[in-house]
Structure formats: C-alpha cells, structure tokens
C-alpha positions in Angstrom: 40.6 -35.4 -84.0 38.8 -38.8 -84.4 40.1 -42.1 -83.1 38.9 -45.6 -83.8 38.5 -48.2 -81.0 37.2 -51.7 -81.9 35.4 -50.4 -84.9 33.9 -47.4 -83.1 34.8 -43.9 -84.0 34.7 -41.4 -81.0 35.5 -37.8 -80.4 37.8 -37.4 -77.4 36.8 -34.0 -76.1 33.1 -34.6 -76.5 33.4 -37.9 -74.6 35.0 -36.1 -71.5 32.2 -33.5 -71.2 29.6 -36.2 -71.5 31.1 -38.1 -68.5 31.5 -35.0 -66.3 27.9 -33.8 -66.4 26.4 -37.0 -65.0 29.1 -36.9 -62.2 27.9 -33.5 -61.0 24.3 -34.6 -61.0 25.1 -37.6 -58.9 26.9 -35.4 -56.4 23.9 -33.1 -56.0 21.6 -36.1 -55.5 23.9 -37.6 -52.9 24.1 -34.3 -51.0 20.4 -33.8 -51.0 19.8 -37.3 -49.7 22.3 -36.7 -46.9 20.6 -33.5 -45.8 17.2 -35.3 -45.9 18.6 -38.1 -43.8 20.2 -35.9 -41.2 17.0 -33.8 -41.0 14.9 -36.9 -40.5 17.2 -38.0 -37.7 16.6 -34.8 -35.8 20.1 -33.4 -36.5 19.4 -29.8 -37.3 20.7 -26.5 -36.4 18.9 -25.2 -33.3 18.6 -21.7 -31.8 19.8 -21.5 -28.2 17.0 -21.7 -25.6 15.7 -18.4 -24.4 17.3 -17.2 -21.1 15.3 -17.2 -17.9 13.8 -13.8 -17.5 15.2 -11.7 -14.7 12.6 -10.8 -12.1 12.2 -7.1 -11.4 12.1 -5.6 -7.9 8.4 -6.1 -7.5 8.5 -9.7 -8.6 11.3 -10.4 -6.2 9.2 -9.1 -3.3 6.1 -11.0 -4.4 8.1 -14.2 -4.9 9.7 -13.8 -1.5 6.3 -13.5 0.1 5.1 -16.6 -1.7 8.2 -18.7 -0.8 7.9 -17.7 2.8 4.2 -18.7 2.9 4.9 -22.0 1.3 7.7 -22.7 3.7 5.4 -22.0 6.6 2.9 -24.4 5.2 5.6 -27.1 4.9 7.1 -26.6 8.4 3.7 -26.3 10.1 2.4 -29.4 8.4 5.5 -31.3 9.6 5.0 -29.9 13.1 1.4 -31.1 13.0 2.7 -34.6 12.1 5.2 -34.5 14.9 2.6 -33.5 17.3 0.3 -36.3 16.2 3.0 -38.9 16.5 4.1 -37.7 19.9 0.8 -38.0 21.6 -1.9 -40.7 21.9 -4.9 -40.3 19.8 -7.7 -38.5 21.7 -10.6 -40.7 22.9 -14.1 -39.6 23.4 -15.1 -38.6 26.9 -18.5 -39.2 28.5 -20.4 -36.3 29.9 -21.2 -36.6 33.6 -24.8 -35.8 32.9 -25.4 -37.9 29.8 -24.3 -41.1 28.3 -23.5 -39.5 25.0 -19.9 -39.3 24.1 -18.4 -35.9 23.4 -15.1 -35.3 21.6 -12.1 -34.0 23.5 -11.1 -30.4 23.0 -8.8 -29.7 20.1 -5.2 -29.3 21.2 -4.5 -25.5 21.2 -1.1 -25.9 19.6 -2.5 -28.0 16.8 -5.3 -25.5 16.3 -2.8 -22.6 15.8 -0.6 -24.8 13.6 -3.6 -25.6 11.5 -4.3 -21.8 11.1 -0.7 -21.3 10.1 -1.2 -23.8 7.2 -4.6 -22.4 6.2 -3.7 -18.8 6.4 -0.3 -19.3 4.7 -1.9 -21.2 1.9 -4.2 -18.3 1.3 -1.3 -15.8 1.5 0.6 -17.7 -1.2 -2.5 -17.8 -3.4 -3.3 -14.1 -3.1 0.3 -13.2 -3.7 0.1 -14.9 -7.1 1.5 -18.4 -6.3 4.8 -19.7 -7.4 6.4 -18.1 -10.5 6.4 -20.2 -13.6 8.6 -19.0 -16.5 7.2 -21.5 -19.1 10.7 -22.7 -19.9 11.6 -26.3 -19.7 13.2 -27.4 -16.5 15.6 -30.3 -16.1 13.9 -33.5 -15.0 14.6 -34.6 -11.5 17.0 -37.5 -11.1 15.4 -40.7 -10.1 15.8 -42.0 -6.6 14.2 -42.5 -3.3 12.3 -39.4 -2.1 13.9 -37.8 0.9 11.9 -38.2 4.1 11.1 -34.7 5.5 12.6 -33.9 8.8 10.3 -33.5 11.8 9.5 -30.0 13.0 8.4 -28.6 16.3 6.2 -25.7 17.4 9.5 -23.8 18.2 10.5 -24.2 14.5 7.3 -22.7 13.3 7.5 -19.9 15.9 11.0 -18.9 14.8 9.9 -19.0 11.1 6.8 -16.9 11.8 9.1 -14.3 13.5 11.5 -14.2 10.6 8.9 -14.1 7.9 6.7 -11.5 9.6 9.7 -9.3 9.9 10.6 -9.8 6.3 7.1 -9.0 5.1 7.0 -5.9 7.3 10.3 -4.7 5.8 9.1 -5.4 2.3 5.8 -3.6 3.0 7.6 -0.4 3.8 10.0 -0.6 0.9 8.0 -1.8 -2.0 6.9 0.9 -4.5 3.6 -0.7 -5.4 0.8 0.5 -3.1 -1.7 -2.5 -3.5 1.2 -5.0 -3.0 2.3 -3.1 0.1 -1.3 -3.2 1.5 -1.4 -7.0 0.9 2.0 -7.6 2.4 1.2 -5.4 5.4 -1.8 -7.6 6.1 0.3 -10.8 5.7 2.9 -9.4 8.0 0.2 -8.6 10.6 -1.3 -12.1 10.3 2.1 -13.8 10.8 2.8 -11.6 13.9 -0.6 -12.5 15.3 0.0 -16.2 14.6 3.4 -15.9 16.3 1.8 -14.5 19.4 -1.0 -17.1 19.5 1.4 -20.0 19.0 3.8 -18.8 21.7 0.9 -18.6 24.2 -0.6 -22.0 23.1 2.8 -23.7 23.4 3.9 -21.8 26.5 7.0 -20.5 24.6 8.5 -17.0 24.7 7.6 -14.7 21.9 10.7 -14.2 19.7 12.2 -10.8 19.7 11.4 -8.7 16.6 14.0 -6.4 15.0 13.3 -2.8 15.9 11.9 -0.5 13.2 13.5 2.9 12.5 12.1 5.5 14.8 8.7 6.5 13.7 5.7 8.1 15.5 3.0 5.8 16.7 -0.2 6.0 14.6 -2.8 4.6 17.0 -3.7 4.4 20.7 -1.6 1.7 22.4 -4.2 0.4 24.9 -6.3 -2.6 24.2 -9.1 -3.8 26.6 -7.3 -7.0 27.6 -9.5 -7.3 30.6 -12.5 -8.1 28.4 -10.8 -10.9 26.5 -11.4 -14.5 27.4 -8.8 -15.6 24.9 -5.3 -15.9 26.5 -3.7 -15.9 23.0 -4.4 -12.2 22.2 -1.5 -9.8 22.2 -1.6 -7.8 25.4 -0.6 -4.2 25.4 -1.1 -1.4 27.9 -4.1 -2.0 30.1 -6.1 1.2 30.8 -7.5 -0.4 33.9 -4.0 -0.4 35.5 -2.6 2.6 33.5 -5.4 5.0 32.8 -2.9 7.7 31.9 -1.2 5.6 29.2 0.3 7.8 26.5 -1.7 7.2 23.3 1.5 7.6 21.3 3.3 10.4 19.5 1.1 12.6 17.4 1.3 12.2 13.6 3.7 14.6 12.0 2.2 17.5 10.2 4.3 16.8 7.1 2.8 13.4 6.6 2.9 12.3 2.9 -0.4 10.4 3.3 -3.1 11.7 1.0 -5.7 13.9 2.8 -8.6 11.6 2.0 -6.7 8.6 3.6 -6.0 10.7 6.7 -9.6 11.8 6.7 -10.6 8.1 6.9 -8.4 7.6 9.9 -9.9 10.7 11.6 -13.4 9.4 10.9 -12.9 5.8 12.0 -11.1 6.8 15.2 -13.9 9.3 16.0 -16.6 6.8 15.3 -14.9 4.3 17.6 -14.5 6.9 20.3 -18.3 7.6 20.2 -19.1 3.9 20.1 -16.9 3.2 23.2 -18.5 6.1 25.0 -21.9 4.6 24.5 -20.7 1.1 25.4 -19.2 2.5 28.6 -22.4 4.2 29.5 -24.3 0.9 29.2 -21.9 -1.2 31.2 -21.7 -1.4 35.0 -18.9 -4.0 35.1 -15.1 -4.0 34.7 -15.6 -3.4 31.0 -17.0 0.1 31.7 -13.6 1.6 32.6 -11.9 -0.2 29.7 -14.4 1.1 27.2 -14.2 4.6 28.5 -10.4 4.5 28.3 -10.6 3.3 24.7 -13.0 6.1 23.9 -10.6 8.7 25.2 -7.7 7.2 23.2 -9.7 7.0 20.0 -11.0 10.6 20.3 -7.4 11.7 20.9 -6.1 9.9 17.9 -8.9 11.4 15.7 -7.9 14.9 16.9 -4.2 14.2 16.3 -4.8 13.0 12.7 -7.1 16.0 12.0 -4.5 18.4 13.1 -1.8 16.7 11.2 -3.8 16.8 8.0 -4.7 20.5 8.6 -8.4 19.7 8.4 -9.3 20.2 12.1 -12.4 22.4 12.2 -12.6 22.9 8.5 -15.2 21.8 5.9 -13.0 18.7 5.2 -13.2 17.6 8.8 -15.3 14.4 8.6 -16.2 14.2 12.3 -19.9 14.3 13.3 -21.5 15.0 16.7 -23.1 11.5 16.7 -23.1 8.3 14.7 -25.6 5.6 14.0 -25.3 2.6 16.4 -27.0 -0.8 16.4 -30.2 -1.4 18.2 -30.0 -3.1 21.6 -26.7 -1.4 22.6 -27.6 -2.0 26.3 -27.1 -5.8 25.6 -23.5 -6.6 26.6 -23.2 -8.9 23.6 -24.3 -6.2 21.2 -21.9 -3.8 22.9 -19.0 -6.2 22.6 -19.8 -6.8 18.9 -19.8 -3.1 18.3 -16.4 -2.8 20.0 -15.0 -5.5 17.7 -16.4 -4.0 14.6 -15.2 -0.5 15.6 -11.6 -1.8 16.0 -11.9 -3.8 12.7 -12.9 -0.6 10.9 -9.9 1.1 12.2 -7.7 -1.8 11.1 -9.1 -1.5 7.6 -8.4 2.3 7.6 -4.8 1.7 8.5 -4.5 -1.1 5.9 -5.7 1.4 3.3 -3.2 4.0 4.6 -0.4 1.5 4.1 -1.4 1.2 0.5 -1.7 4.9 0.0 1.5 6.0 1.8 4.7 6.3 -0.2 7.4 3.7 0.3 9.6 4.4 3.3 6.8 6.1 5.3 4.5 3.1 6.1 5.7 2.0 9.5 3.2 4.1 11.6 0.3 2.7 9.6 1.6 -0.9 10.0 1.7 -0.2 13.7 -1.9 1.1 13.6 -3.0 -2.0 11.8 -1.3 -4.3 14.2 -2.7 -2.5 17.3 -6.2 -2.3 16.0 -6.2 -6.1 15.2 -4.9 -6.8 18.7 -7.7 -4.6 20.2 -10.3 -6.3 18.1 -9.0 -9.7 19.3 -9.2 -8.5 22.9 -12.9 -7.9 22.4 -13.4 -11.4 21.0 -12.7 -11.0 17.3 -11.6 -14.3 15.7 -8.2 -14.3 13.9 -8.3 -14.0 10.1 -5.9 -14.7 7.3 -5.9 -11.1 6.0 -6.3 -8.6 8.9 -7.6 -5.2 7.7 -8.7 -6.5 4.3 -12.5 -7.1 4.6 -12.7 -8.0 0.9 -10.5 -11.1 1.7 -12.7 -12.3 4.5 -13.4 -15.6 2.8 -10.1 -16.1 1.1 -8.8 -18.7 3.7 -12.0 -20.8 3.3 -12.8 -20.5 -0.4 -9.2 -21.0 -1.6 
C-alpha cells in the first residue's frame, strides 16, 4: 500500500528494510573498531605463564652442592673482611742482613679462607652453576641494600663441617656415577679445608656425623713425622704405632667392577714398592715411616686382590717391580715420589666412588680422604678437587 507525504510517494515495508541494513553495518564497524582499539592497548587474552619446572633428584643434589659452595664463598669473604678490619695493615719488615724491605708473612687464617673462596668458586662452576629456568622473575623491590653481617673463622669452620657432611651423604646416595665422583672430591676438599682452618685458627675440629658401619678401604697410617705443615690431618703414626691395623679387609661381595678393584690393587702395590725403595735410600726418621707405609700399601693391595677374586690369576695386575724416577737416592726425589704415589691412590679411590653403586661408596670415600691426607703429610699442596687430576687447574683457570 502506497502513502503520500509532502508530495512524495513511499512504500512502507520497503522503507523499513532499507533502514535496518545500514544499522547492522554500522554495528559491525563499531565492534571491529572496538576490538582493534583494545588490541592496540595491549588488552588481549593471554595464556597463563608456564609453571616452574620441578627439579628431579639429580638436579636437587647438584643444586644443593652449588648452593653450599656459593654460601661458603659468601661467608668466607665476609670472614676475610672481618679479619682485615680487626687487624692493622701489615707493614714491610727489614731483613737484618739487607736494607731491602720484605713483606710480612701471610696470615695463616686468611690464607685458608682465601682457599675456601677459590676452591668453592671452582666447585660451584664445575657443578654447573646456579640453575636458571629462563622464566621471568619478579623484580626486586627498591630500597637500601642490606649490609651483610660480619662472619668469623668459626662460622666458616662450622659451615665447612656441615657442607662436607652433606656432600658426603649425597655422594653415597646419588645414582649418577660421574656426579658422585665429583661430589666425593668436593666433600674431601671441604673436609681438608675444615682441618686446615681449625689448625690455622687454633680451633677444635667440629665433630662429623658417623657413617653407617663400613669396612675401611685404605691403610690408616700417614707419615705425619715427615710433614712440615701443621695443618695436615694427622692419623695413626707408624713411628709410634708400627702395628697399627690397616683396616678391615674389603668384603668379597663388593659390587665394585673388577677393573676398578684392579686399579686399586695396582696403585696400592705400586705405592708399596715405591715406599720400600724410598725407605732403602733414607737413613733418617723418614725411613721407618716409609717402610711402615710400604707394608700397609702391600697389605691393602693383597686385600683388594683377594676381595676381587683375582689374587694370583691372570687378571692380577701386580708386577715384581715398577719404574721409578731417576735420582731416587735424593731425599727430594723420594719425597716427590711419595706424594705422587699417594695422589695416584687418591685418584683410584675417586674413580671407585664413581664406579660403585649408590649406597656402597663410603669405603672409597674414606680411601680418597686418607690418601689425600697422606699426600699432604709428604708435602702435597691442597687442591680444589682431590683425586681428580683432570681438574688440576680448575681453581686457577676458572
């Protein structure tokens, strides 16, 4: 039906459809513009951030070793600062025979604390450093940085005791052999630092938690009478106790691979031969000490050979004689041979730690510790990674 308005004729239904179509178009345009505006302002639907990955058992052990090492670095550095503030700066002294000034000797406590920092830094690095997930972390709130509390040698000593025990426990429990070998070396280094710091600061050595009963894996005597370093770890002195028990024999059901046991047999036997020759060329107090060590290493070699079932077989690696350095009659050459023999035994025990199954490593940790103490008694310098010759430069190259 047509209608007329002011001279115009229009169709009612047609006019309604014509007005609705533009309205829908306008709505679409408005919605599109709104979406574009919101998107441009950064208001968009976001997926939730990924969760922090849960570390597995190996990562927890590794991270604990790193955290302990970095804590040692921090506390030892603070103890060094406390020591520096608590004493006057050293002044040069004049030699009585020359006018040239010579520097004062380094404070023995500071020297050990410096080793704690250096060695622990290397430990953290070789253990992989701090874990970084790659996820964003909340920004620290602004404010004045807290002044670190001062620390003392006793604080460092207690921390060395705790962290060496922790590393020792983790060494025996972790399922990864190479990580166990590294942690065993770290535990040994911390225990040695603890002994050195206690001696330098004239403090008692903290008591260590007892390990579950396990047979000793190495002779217990070290030639303490030879050492000029009062910070070495003293054990049974064969000069005063020549009948000292070399320790319980290894059990015949040892789960250590035969080749690893063979290495222990060989290195102990080589050391026994070396100490016999050293004793034959000494006419001083070191002669009795060297001879006692020779007996103990020969006994340890025999014990391991019997335990492995290779005594007297084609697999027995022992020889009648071994090559020795020239000039063995020189006391310095003999002492260097004694050091290298004990260090070779330490390396064999460190390898045994890595080869042994979890839960059976305590005897080999003891062997590593005792060999390092014996090497130190013959003048070997402390290192960051005892028993790991491939890491010899880690504390200086790091």
